[in-house]
N, C-alpha and C positions, 0 to 999 in steps of 0.2 A: 597396528591401523595408520595405513596413511593418511596424509591430510582427505584427499579427494573421497577417502571411504567415511572419515569423518563428515564431512558436507552431506555426502550421498544421506549418513544415519542423520544427521538435521533434520534434512528434505523431508525425508521421509514422516517423520517425528511432527512437523509443522501440520501437516491437514490430521484433521478430524473431525468425526461426522458432524452432518448436519443434526443440529438438536435445539430445540427451545430452550437457548438460557434464561428466562425469564423477560420483563419489559419487553419483549419482542425480538431480542439478541439472537440470530441466527447463523452467525459467522457458522463457517465450513470451515478456516483456517484460523489459527491463532495469530494474533496481533501481538507488534512487539512494539516499545518504545523508539522515539525518534529525534533528532535534532537535527535529518538534515536541509538544504533548505530546496525550497520548490519555489514553483509558479505554474498560477492556474491564468489561462486564458481561454476568453471564448469571446466573440465576436469583437471589436474595438477594445475590449478590458482584457488587460493583464497585473495582475496581483499579486506578487512576490508574498512569499510566507514562511510558515516551520512545518514541515512533517512532525505531527505530537506521535502518532503510530502506524506502522504500518501491516498490511500481511501482501501477500500473494493477490488477493482477490480488491481489494481495496487501501484506504488512509479516512486517517482523520488530520484536517488541517486547522490550524491554529488562526487562520482569518475569516472569520466572518463571509463568502462571497455574496454581493448582491447579485444572485439568481434562486431561482424556482429549482424544486426539486424534477429531474428529469433535464433538467438541463446539461447537455452535451458540452466536454470542458477539454481542453488539451492541458494535460498537466505535466511539466518539464522538472525530472529530478534533475538536480545540477552536476551532482557528485558523479550519476552515469551518464550523465549528455547525450541524456533522448530522451524522447516525451511520448508521452501515454494516453489513449481515448480514455476519459472516463467518464461517468456521468454523477450528477448530483444525486447525492443518496437523503440528505436532508442537510439543513443549514439550524441552527442554535446558537445558544448563547460561548456555548463550549468551542460552537467553530463548524469548521463544513464538514461533511462526511460523503469522503467518492468512492465508486465503485469501476474498478479500473473495468473495462469494455476490452480486451483480450479477444480477435479471434484463435481459437483453437487453434487454426493452420500456422500461424507467428510463433512458431516454438524462441524464438531468439527473443524476445519480446519474453515469453513467457520464463523461461530459463534465466533473464536476466532479472526481471525481479525475484524468481527464486533464489541468486546467489544474492542479493542487495539484503532480503527479507534475513538469508541468515548469515550475514557480515551484521546485518541491523542486531541482531538477536545476540550474535558474541560478543558484540562492541558494548554492546548493554548487560551486560553480568551471566549472561550466560555462556558457558564454554565445553571446548571442543575436550571430548573425553578422550 
């Protein structure tokens, strides 16, 4: 199988049925550990941080962002050299949890995030079989 086919297989395997995983976790996509840097911007505030994990729909950021749940932010993933609209889901002692706000018609943003997630998955120990 060629590399494109393998990536397509992995992309297909990153989605999982929505289900309650206990403690309110209803993630639709698998999350993968990350060590990439990012910036979170809102208003006049900009915070550089590290992505602790990422999926196609959201991420966990190391820094505790001083903003309420529901605040819309701009997240720049430096290794992609691109920003994404996102919403803060919650801020707790473990960091900030965000959900990407990707318009279904923005196929470029979705494809870029999907590819980034696959590469993150492979980089952190999962292999293309």
